[in-house]
A tleap script that builds the chain and sets N, CA, C and O, in Angstrom:
source leaprc.protein.ff14SB
mol = sequence {
  NARG ILE ARG ALA MET PRO VAL ASP SER GLU
  SER PRO LEU GLY ARG GLU PRO GLU GLN THR
  ALA GLN SER VAL LEU ASN VAL ILE LYS GLU
  LEU VAL LYS GLU LEU ARG GLN GLY GLN GLU
  PRO PRO GLU PRO ILE GLN LEU ASP CYS ASP
  PHE ASP ARG ASP LEU GLY PHE ASP SER LEU
  ALA ARG ALA GLU LEU ILE GLN ARG ILE GLU
  HIE SER TYR CPRO
}
set mol.1.N position { 169.486 277.208 -2.663 }
set mol.1.CA position { 170.197 275.957 -2.533 }
set mol.1.C position { 171.000 275.949 -1.241 }
set mol.1.O position { 171.482 276.982 -0.774 }
set mol.2.N position { 171.125 274.782 -0.692 }
set mol.2.CA position { 171.993 274.585 0.460 }
set mol.2.C position { 173.282 273.994 -0.061 }
set mol.2.O position { 173.267 273.018 -0.811 }
set mol.3.N position { 174.381 274.572 0.328 }
set mol.3.CA position { 175.680 274.065 -0.111 }
set mol.3.C position { 176.487 273.677 1.115 }
set mol.3.O position { 176.561 274.427 2.088 }
set mol.4.N position { 177.082 272.514 1.058 }
set mol.4.CA position { 177.977 272.079 2.141 }
set mol.4.C position { 179.264 272.881 2.023 }
set mol.4.O position { 179.825 273.024 0.937 }
set mol.5.N position { 179.718 273.396 3.145 }
set mol.5.CA position { 180.947 274.179 3.153 }
set mol.5.C position { 182.045 273.379 3.842 }
set mol.5.O position { 181.793 272.751 4.870 }
set mol.6.N position { 183.257 273.391 3.297 }
set mol.6.CA position { 184.348 272.671 3.953 }
set mol.6.C position { 184.703 273.349 5.276 }
set mol.6.O position { 184.767 274.575 5.365 }
set mol.7.N position { 184.928 272.538 6.283 }
set mol.7.CA position { 185.280 273.037 7.612 }
set mol.7.C position { 186.502 272.267 8.074 }
set mol.7.O position { 186.592 271.059 7.858 }
set mol.8.N position { 187.445 272.954 8.708 }
set mol.8.CA position { 188.684 272.320 9.135 }
set mol.8.C position { 188.472 271.190 10.123 }
set mol.8.O position { 188.882 270.061 9.855 }
set mol.9.N position { 187.851 271.457 11.244 }
set mol.9.CA position { 187.654 270.402 12.234 }
set mol.9.C position { 186.200 270.396 12.689 }
set mol.9.O position { 185.368 269.694 12.114 }
set mol.10.N position { 185.899 271.169 13.705 }
set mol.10.CA position { 184.518 271.229 14.177 }
set mol.10.C position { 183.871 272.510 13.694 }
set mol.10.O position { 184.539 273.524 13.492 }
set mol.11.N position { 182.579 272.453 13.514 }
set mol.11.CA position { 181.855 273.651 13.115 }
set mol.11.C position { 181.766 274.601 14.301 }
set mol.11.O position { 181.993 274.190 15.439 }
set mol.12.N position { 181.441 275.853 14.052 }
set mol.12.CA position { 181.324 276.800 15.162 }
set mol.12.C position { 180.217 276.433 16.142 }
set mol.12.O position { 180.154 276.980 17.243 }
set mol.13.N position { 179.357 275.523 15.753 }
set mol.13.CA position { 178.259 275.116 16.625 }
set mol.13.C position { 178.669 274.005 17.578 }
set mol.13.O position { 177.846 273.521 18.355 }
set mol.14.N position { 179.927 273.597 17.527 }
set mol.14.CA position { 180.389 272.536 18.402 }
set mol.14.C position { 180.037 271.146 17.914 }
set mol.14.O position { 180.112 270.184 18.679 }
set mol.15.N position { 179.660 271.025 16.667 }
set mol.15.CA position { 179.309 269.724 16.084 }
set mol.15.C position { 180.230 269.444 14.919 }
set mol.15.O position { 180.796 270.358 14.320 }
set mol.16.N position { 180.369 268.202 14.614 }
set mol.16.CA position { 181.103 267.812 13.407 }
set mol.16.C position { 180.281 268.258 12.196 }
set mol.16.O position { 179.053 268.290 12.272 }
set mol.17.N position { 180.928 268.601 11.091 }
set mol.17.CA position { 180.189 269.054 9.901 }
set mol.17.C position { 179.149 268.045 9.421 }
set mol.17.O position { 178.068 268.432 8.974 }
set mol.18.N position { 179.469 266.762 9.511 }
set mol.18.CA position { 178.507 265.734 9.068 }
set mol.18.C position { 177.262 265.738 9.954 }
set mol.18.O position { 176.145 265.556 9.469 }
set mol.19.N position { 177.464 265.948 11.259 }
set mol.19.CA position { 176.319 266.008 12.189 }
set mol.19.C position { 175.455 267.215 11.883 }
set mol.19.O position { 174.227 267.125 11.880 }
set mol.20.N position { 176.098 268.344 11.624 }
set mol.20.CA position { 175.366 269.568 11.303 }
set mol.20.C position { 174.564 269.378 10.024 }
set mol.20.O position { 173.384 269.726 9.975 }
set mol.21.N position { 175.193 268.831 8.989 }
set mol.21.CA position { 174.493 268.610 7.721 }
set mol.21.C position { 173.304 267.674 7.906 }
set mol.21.O position { 172.225 267.927 7.370 }
set mol.22.N position { 173.496 266.604 8.657 }
set mol.22.CA position { 172.406 265.646 8.879 }
set mol.22.C position { 171.280 266.282 9.685 }
set mol.22.O position { 170.104 266.023 9.427 }
set mol.23.N position { 171.634 267.104 10.652 }
set mol.23.CA position { 170.628 267.788 11.451 }
set mol.23.C position { 169.795 268.734 10.601 }
set mol.23.O position { 168.573 268.782 10.743 }
set mol.24.N position { 170.440 269.484 9.722 }
set mol.24.CA position { 169.719 270.395 8.831 }
set mol.24.C position { 168.839 269.594 7.869 }
set mol.24.O position { 167.695 269.972 7.616 }
set mol.25.N position { 169.355 268.511 7.344 }
set mol.25.CA position { 168.549 267.654 6.457 }
set mol.25.C position { 167.313 267.129 7.173 }
set mol.25.O position { 166.234 267.063 6.585 }
set mol.26.N position { 167.463 266.758 8.429 }
set mol.26.CA position { 166.318 266.264 9.200 }
set mol.26.C position { 165.255 267.345 9.360 }
set mol.26.O position { 164.062 267.061 9.251 }
set mol.27.N position { 165.672 268.571 9.614 }
set mol.27.CA position { 164.722 269.688 9.729 }
set mol.27.C position { 164.004 269.879 8.398 }
set mol.27.O position { 162.787 270.067 8.374 }
set mol.28.N position { 164.741 269.833 7.294 }
set mol.28.CA position { 164.140 270.000 5.968 }
set mol.28.C position { 163.152 268.854 5.700 }
set mol.28.O position { 162.045 269.095 5.218 }
set mol.29.N position { 163.540 267.627 6.004 }
set mol.29.CA position { 162.661 266.474 5.764 }
set mol.29.C position { 161.373 266.572 6.560 }
set mol.29.O position { 160.302 266.253 6.043 }
set mol.30.N position { 161.460 267.014 7.821 }
set mol.30.CA position { 160.256 267.165 8.640 }
set mol.30.C position { 159.305 268.181 8.026 }
set mol.30.O position { 158.097 267.951 7.961 }
set mol.31.N position { 159.854 269.307 7.576 }
set mol.31.CA position { 159.006 270.341 6.991 }
set mol.31.C position { 158.401 269.864 5.672 }
set mol.31.O position { 157.226 270.120 5.409 }
set mol.32.N position { 159.175 269.183 4.849 }
set mol.32.CA position { 158.646 268.664 3.588 }
set mol.32.C position { 157.494 267.685 3.854 }
set mol.32.O position { 156.474 267.728 3.167 }
set mol.33.N position { 157.654 266.820 4.831 }
set mol.33.CA position { 156.579 265.873 5.168 }
set mol.33.C position { 155.319 266.605 5.597 }
set mol.33.O position { 154.215 266.238 5.195 }
set mol.34.N position { 155.483 267.647 6.418 }
set mol.34.CA position { 154.325 268.429 6.845 }
set mol.34.C position { 153.653 269.108 5.660 }
set mol.34.O position { 152.429 269.083 5.538 }
set mol.35.N position { 154.448 269.710 4.791 }
set mol.35.CA position { 153.880 270.419 3.644 }
set mol.35.C position { 153.215 269.454 2.668 }
set mol.35.O position { 152.244 269.817 2.005 }
set mol.36.N position { 153.720 268.245 2.575 }
set mol.36.CA position { 153.144 267.250 1.658 }
set mol.36.C position { 152.138 266.352 2.371 }
set mol.36.O position { 151.734 265.321 1.833 }
set mol.37.N position { 151.732 266.741 3.583 }
set mol.37.CA position { 150.736 266.012 4.372 }
set mol.37.C position { 151.117 264.554 4.565 }
set mol.37.O position { 150.308 263.648 4.368 }
set mol.38.N position { 152.382 264.348 4.958 }
set mol.38.CA position { 152.848 263.009 5.289 }
set mol.38.C position { 153.403 262.200 4.127 }
set mol.38.O position { 153.997 261.143 4.340 }
set mol.39.N position { 153.221 262.677 2.909 }
set mol.39.CA position { 153.729 261.941 1.751 }
set mol.39.C position { 155.213 262.190 1.568 }
set mol.39.O position { 155.703 263.294 1.806 }
set mol.40.N position { 155.911 261.177 1.152 }
set mol.40.CA position { 157.339 261.306 0.866 }
set mol.40.C position { 157.524 262.090 -0.427 }
set mol.40.O position { 156.706 261.971 -1.340 }
set mol.41.N position { 158.584 262.889 -0.522 }
set mol.41.CA position { 158.855 263.594 -1.782 }
set mol.41.C position { 159.246 262.603 -2.864 }
set mol.41.O position { 159.732 261.514 -2.559 }
set mol.42.N position { 159.039 262.971 -4.144 }
set mol.42.CA position { 159.361 262.047 -5.240 }
set mol.42.C position { 160.843 261.725 -5.359 }
set mol.42.O position { 161.208 260.657 -5.851 }
set mol.43.N position { 161.699 262.637 -4.915 }
set mol.43.CA position { 163.142 262.408 -4.985 }
set mol.43.C position { 163.732 262.531 -3.589 }
set mol.43.O position { 163.176 263.229 -2.741 }
set mol.44.N position { 164.850 261.862 -3.340 }
set mol.44.CA position { 165.495 261.988 -2.032 }
set mol.44.C position { 165.930 263.437 -1.780 }
set mol.44.O position { 166.361 264.137 -2.697 }
set mol.45.N position { 165.810 263.866 -0.532 }
set mol.45.CA position { 166.222 265.218 -0.167 }
set mol.45.C position { 167.706 265.201 0.131 }
set mol.45.O position { 168.186 264.412 0.945 }
set mol.46.N position { 168.431 266.093 -0.548 }
set mol.46.CA position { 169.871 266.203 -0.384 }
set mol.46.C position { 170.231 267.667 -0.162 }
set mol.46.O position { 169.405 268.559 -0.353 }
set mol.47.N position { 171.470 267.897 0.244 }
set mol.47.CA position { 171.895 269.267 0.531 }
set mol.47.C position { 171.908 270.159 -0.700 }
set mol.47.O position { 171.860 271.382 -0.568 }
set mol.48.N position { 171.971 269.579 -1.895 }
set mol.48.CA position { 171.998 270.418 -3.092 }
set mol.48.C position { 170.632 270.561 -3.765 }
set mol.48.O position { 170.550 270.993 -4.914 }
set mol.49.N position { 169.570 270.203 -3.060 }
set mol.49.CA position { 168.221 270.362 -3.590 }
set mol.49.C position { 167.892 271.841 -3.759 }
set mol.49.O position { 168.325 272.682 -2.971 }
set mol.50.N position { 167.128 272.139 -4.786 }
set mol.50.CA position { 166.621 273.490 -5.005 }
set mol.50.C position { 165.287 273.588 -4.278 }
set mol.50.O position { 164.384 272.784 -4.510 }
set mol.51.N position { 165.168 274.578 -3.395 }
set mol.51.CA position { 163.943 274.694 -2.590 }
set mol.51.C position { 162.694 274.846 -3.426 }
set mol.51.O position { 161.680 274.209 -3.142 }
set mol.52.N position { 162.746 275.676 -4.449 }
set mol.52.CA position { 161.568 275.901 -5.277 }
set mol.52.C position { 161.280 274.717 -6.181 }
set mol.52.O position { 160.194 274.139 -6.139 }
set mol.53.N position { 162.260 274.361 -6.998 }
set mol.53.CA position { 162.057 273.339 -8.033 }
set mol.53.C position { 161.913 271.933 -7.455 }
set mol.53.O position { 160.971 271.219 -7.801 }
set mol.54.N position { 162.831 271.527 -6.582 }
set mol.54.CA position { 162.859 270.147 -6.101 }
set mol.54.C position { 161.903 269.888 -4.931 }
set mol.54.O position { 161.311 268.813 -4.835 }
set mol.55.N position { 161.758 270.876 -4.045 }
set mol.55.CA position { 160.972 270.655 -2.833 }
set mol.55.C position { 159.624 271.371 -2.839 }
set mol.55.O position { 158.785 271.121 -1.974 }
set mol.56.N position { 159.415 272.256 -3.804 }
set mol.56.CA position { 158.141 272.966 -3.899 }
set mol.56.C position { 157.930 274.009 -2.817 }
set mol.56.O position { 156.788 274.321 -2.479 }
set mol.57.N position { 159.010 274.556 -2.267 }
set mol.57.CA position { 158.901 275.563 -1.217 }
set mol.57.C position { 158.524 276.914 -1.824 }
set mol.57.O position { 159.098 277.344 -2.824 }
set mol.58.N position { 157.555 277.567 -1.203 }
set mol.58.CA position { 157.277 278.958 -1.551 }
set mol.58.C position { 157.934 279.833 -0.496 }
set mol.58.O position { 158.666 279.336 0.360 }
set mol.59.N position { 157.676 281.128 -0.553 }
set mol.59.CA position { 158.358 282.042 0.377 }
set mol.59.C position { 158.001 281.748 1.830 }
set mol.59.O position { 158.855 281.881 2.707 }
set mol.60.N position { 156.769 281.354 2.103 }
set mol.60.CA position { 156.363 281.044 3.483 }
set mol.60.C position { 157.067 279.784 3.980 }
set mol.60.O position { 157.474 279.720 5.140 }
set mol.61.N position { 157.210 278.794 3.125 }
set mol.61.CA position { 157.898 277.566 3.522 }
set mol.61.C position { 159.371 277.837 3.792 }
set mol.61.O position { 159.944 277.287 4.732 }
set mol.62.N position { 159.983 278.679 2.973 }
set mol.62.CA position { 161.397 279.045 3.206 }
set mol.62.C position { 161.549 279.780 4.532 }
set mol.62.O position { 162.486 279.520 5.287 }
set mol.63.N position { 160.622 280.703 4.815 }
set mol.63.CA position { 160.677 281.438 6.081 }
set mol.63.C position { 160.504 280.492 7.266 }
set mol.63.O position { 161.184 280.637 8.283 }
set mol.64.N position { 159.604 279.532 7.139 }
set mol.64.CA position { 159.405 278.545 8.206 }
set mol.64.C position { 160.660 277.695 8.395 }
set mol.64.O position { 161.042 277.394 9.526 }
set mol.65.N position { 161.291 277.314 7.308 }
set mol.65.CA position { 162.521 276.526 7.396 }
set mol.65.C position { 163.614 277.308 8.111 }
set mol.65.O position { 164.300 276.764 8.977 }
set mol.66.N position { 163.778 278.564 7.762 }
set mol.66.CA position { 164.798 279.387 8.422 }
set mol.66.C position { 164.521 279.466 9.915 }
set mol.66.O position { 165.441 279.344 10.724 }
set mol.67.N position { 163.264 279.669 10.287 }
set mol.67.CA position { 162.905 279.751 11.704 }
set mol.67.C position { 163.227 278.442 12.425 }
set mol.67.O position { 163.763 278.458 13.534 }
set mol.68.N position { 162.905 277.322 11.804 }
set mol.68.CA position { 163.167 276.029 12.447 }
set mol.68.C position { 164.668 275.771 12.608 }
set mol.68.O position { 165.108 275.254 13.635 }
set mol.69.N position { 165.436 276.128 11.604 }
set mol.69.CA position { 166.890 275.942 11.704 }
set mol.69.C position { 167.458 276.855 12.789 }
set mol.69.O position { 168.326 276.438 13.556 }
set mol.70.N position { 166.974 278.094 12.859 }
set mol.70.CA position { 167.440 278.993 13.901 }
set mol.70.C position { 167.131 278.452 15.289 }
set mol.70.O position { 167.947 278.583 16.201 }
set mol.71.N position { 165.961 277.847 15.458 }
set mol.71.CA position { 165.596 277.264 16.752 }
set mol.71.C position { 166.421 276.021 17.073 }
set mol.71.O position { 166.612 275.684 18.241 }
set mol.72.N position { 166.902 275.349 16.050 }
set mol.72.CA position { 167.731 274.150 16.269 }
set mol.72.C position { 169.136 274.497 16.745 }
set mol.72.O position { 169.818 273.683 17.367 }
set mol.73.N position { 169.552 275.724 16.437 }
set mol.73.CA position { 170.913 276.165 16.790 }
set mol.73.C position { 170.863 277.480 17.547 }
set mol.73.O position { 171.114 278.547 16.988 }
set mol.74.N position { 170.532 277.384 18.836 }
set mol.74.CA position { 170.403 278.627 19.643 }
set mol.74.C position { 171.731 279.338 19.822 }
set mol.74.O position { 171.789 280.385 20.467 }
savepdb mol mol.pdb
quit
């Protein structure tokens, strides 16, 4: 699960927490679309989604997601 963490002002990445959360959600949405061959998921993707149950991610999909997030935040 992805959990939003409270942050005092700006995140360590130099972005507002809302921007960071939205950016991560966008990365997740892109990967879900690719895995589902362009089809939208049955439920909206949110930060509290379960990768296995809600998004259907297996270990390879989780590894790909981690890699994409790491590349988004050098």
